[in-house]
C-alpha positions in Angstrom: -22.5 -11.7 5.2 -20.0 -12.8 7.8 -16.3 -12.6 7.0 -13.2 -13.6 8.8 -11.5 -10.7 10.5 -8.1 -10.2 9.1 -6.5 -9.0 12.3 -8.4 -7.1 15.0 -12.2 -7.4 14.6 -12.5 -3.6 14.1 -10.3 -4.0 10.9 -12.6 -6.6 9.4 -14.1 -5.1 6.1 -17.5 -6.5 6.8 -17.6 -5.0 10.3 -16.4 -1.6 9.1 -19.0 -1.4 6.4 -21.7 -2.6 8.7 -20.8 0.0 11.4 -19.9 3.0 9.3 -21.4 2.5 5.8 -20.4 4.4 2.7 -19.2 7.5 4.7 -16.8 5.3 6.7 -15.5 3.7 3.5 -14.7 7.1 2.0 -13.0 8.3 5.2 -10.8 5.1 5.3 -9.9 5.4 1.6 -9.0 9.0 2.1 -6.9 8.3 5.2 -5.1 5.4 3.7 -4.3 7.3 0.5 -2.4 10.2 2.1 -2.5 10.5 5.9 0.3 9.0 8.0 -2.1 7.3 10.4 -3.9 5.4 7.6 -1.2 3.0 6.6 -2.6 0.1 8.6 -6.2 0.3 7.2 -7.5 -2.6 5.0 -7.9 -0.8 1.7 -7.8 -3.6 -0.8 -10.1 -6.0 1.0 -12.4 -3.2 2.0 -12.9 -2.1 -1.6 -13.4 -5.7 -2.8 -16.0 -6.3 0.0 -17.8 -3.1 -0.9 -18.2 -4.1 -4.5 -19.4 -7.5 -3.4 -22.0 -6.0 -1.0 -23.3 -3.6 -3.6 -23.8 -6.2 -6.2 -25.6 -8.5 -3.7 -27.9 -5.6 -2.5 -26.5 -5.4 1.0 -25.3 -1.9 0.4 -28.2 0.1 -1.2 -26.1 2.5 -3.3 -25.6 2.4 -7.1 -22.2 0.9 -8.0 -21.3 3.8 -10.3 -21.8 6.2 -7.5 -19.7 4.1 -5.0 -16.9 3.9 -7.6 -17.0 7.6 -8.3 -16.9 8.6 -4.6 -14.1 6.1 -3.9 -12.0 7.4 -6.7 -12.5 11.0 -5.5 -11.6 10.0 -1.9 -8.4 8.3 -3.1 -7.4 11.2 -5.4 -8.1 13.8 -2.7 -6.2 11.7 -0.1 -3.1 11.6 -2.3 -3.4 15.3 -2.9 -3.4 16.0 0.8 -0.4 13.7 1.2 1.5 15.5 -1.5 0.8 18.9 0.0 1.8 17.6 3.4 5.1 16.3 2.0 5.9 19.6 0.4 5.2 21.5 3.6 7.0 19.1 5.9 9.9 18.4 3.6 13.1 16.6 4.7 12.0 16.8 8.4 9.8 13.7 7.7 13.0 11.6 7.4 14.2 12.8 10.9 11.0 12.1 12.7 11.5 9.5 15.5 9.6 6.2 15.5 6.4 5.8 17.4 3.5 3.3 17.6 1.9 4.8 14.5 5.0 5.9 12.7 8.0 3.9 11.6 10.9 5.5 9.8 11.4 2.3 7.7 8.0 2.9 6.1 9.1 6.3 4.8 12.4 4.7 3.5 10.5 2.0 1.7 8.2 4.5 0.0 11.2 6.7 -0.8 13.1 3.7 -2.4 9.9 2.8 -4.3 9.5 6.3 -5.6 13.2 6.5 -6.6 12.9 3.2 -8.4 9.7 3.8 -10.4 9.5 7.6 -10.6 6.1 9.2 -11.4 4.5 5.9 -12.2 5.1 4.8 -8.6 2.0 6.8 -7.8 0.0 4.3 -9.9 1.9 1.1 -8.8 2.0 2.1 -5.1 -1.8 2.1 -5.0 -1.7 -1.7 -5.0 0.9 -2.0 -2.3 -0.2 -1.6 1.4 1.8 0.9 3.5 3.7 2.1 0.4 0.6 3.7 -1.0 0.1 5.8 2.1 3.7 7.2 2.1 4.4 7.6 -1.7 2.3 10.8 -2.3 4.0 12.3 0.7 7.5 11.3 -0.6 6.4 12.9 -4.0 5.7 16.1 -2.1 9.0 15.9 -0.2 10.8 15.5 -3.6 8.8 18.4 -5.0 7.6 16.3 -7.9 6.2 18.4 -10.8 2.6 19.1 -9.8 1.2 18.5 -13.3 2.8 15.1 -13.5 1.7 14.3 -9.9 -2.0 15.1 -10.5 -2.0 13.1 -13.8 -0.6 9.9 -12.2 -2.6 10.5 -9.1 -5.8 10.5 -11.1 -4.8 7.4 -13.1 -3.8 5.5 -9.9 -6.9 6.6 -8.0 -9.2 5.4 -10.7 -7.4 2.1 -11.4 -7.3 1.2 -7.8 -10.5 2.7 -6.4 -12.8 1.7 -9.2 -10.8 -1.4 -10.3 -10.8 -3.3 -7.0 -14.4 -2.3 -6.3 -15.6 -3.5 -9.7 -13.6 -6.7 -9.2 -15.5 -7.3 -6.0 -18.8 -6.5 -7.8 -18.0 -8.9 -10.7 -17.0 -11.8 -8.5 -19.9 -11.1 -6.2 -22.1 -12.7 -8.7 -20.2 -15.9 -8.5 -21.6 -18.5 -6.1 -18.1 -19.8 -5.3 -17.0 -16.4 -4.0 -20.0 -16.3 -1.6 -19.1 -19.7 -0.2 -15.4 -18.9 0.2 -15.4 -15.2 1.0 -13.0 -15.6 3.9 -10.4 -17.4 1.7 -10.9 -14.8 -1.0 -10.2 -11.9 1.4 -7.1 -13.6 2.8 -5.9 -14.2 -0.8 -6.4 -10.5 -1.6 -4.3 -9.5 1.4 -1.6 -12.0 0.6 -1.4 -10.8 -3.0 -1.3 -7.1 -1.9 1.6 -7.7 0.5 3.5 -9.9 -2.0 5.5 -7.0 -3.5 6.7 -6.1 0.0 7.8 -9.6 0.7 9.6 -9.8 -2.6 11.3 -6.5 -2.0 12.4 -7.7 1.5 13.8 -10.9 0.1 15.7 -9.0 -2.6 17.2 -6.6 -0.1 18.2 -9.5 2.1 19.8 -11.3 -0.8 21.6 -8.1 -1.8 23.0 -7.7 1.7 24.2 -11.3 1.8 26.0 -10.8 -1.6 27.5 -7.5 -0.3 28.8 -9.3 2.8 30.2 -12.1 0.7 31.9 -9.6 -1.6 33.8 -8.2 1.4 35.8 -11.5 1.5 37.9 -13.1 -1.1 35.7 -14.2 -4.0 38.1 -17.1 -4.8 38.4 -18.8 -1.4 35.9 -16.9 0.8 38.7 -15.8 3.2 38.1 -12.3 4.8 40.7 -9.7 3.8 42.0 -9.5 7.4 42.7 -13.2 7.5 44.5 -13.1 4.1 46.7 -10.3 5.6 47.7 -12.5 8.5 48.5 -15.4 6.2 50.7 -13.2 4.0 52.8 -12.1 7.0 53.6 -15.7 7.8 
């Protein structure tokens, strides 16, 4: 099966699975779930493609085993991220930007965690970039470990097994085979939609804050009103 590379060819799910197989899949899921360097990896489209390839016989591994191993990799990845966060602590927020690290990604994950609390560990699984940093932020915040492991397992199973099984189910549909490139692009667009919405909300909030700095009745900035009053 040939798919359209979503970005560099080495990030194309079909290419990655062809080159590295199941072991490569598990390493990528682990890295994207809790290692700082894994935020750019194609988790959602990779899991979907894996399910599709299993159900079509291209990957000769039982679906139940693939789902089990993917869930374990995702859960262990978050566990490592949590422990890393507890060890690094607030220093993470002071780390300078680099090619593989952007402070804004940490801030996004922190805001996401603050907004949704423990359930963010489940919701973040379906949001690229945020899913990589959220378990680390949970560690930095010293979230109760029992709560962390509970939501970590729930999120890991829903994301790891859920997206893979979705690919396996749709892999039996002829329309999906004929339009796999469009399907993968749609998955990527859906997965980044929460980030786009959050960006637009933040932008709208900033505009409203800037407008509030002026006179709500006539839109005149406070400084201008002061000059008019003196006259």
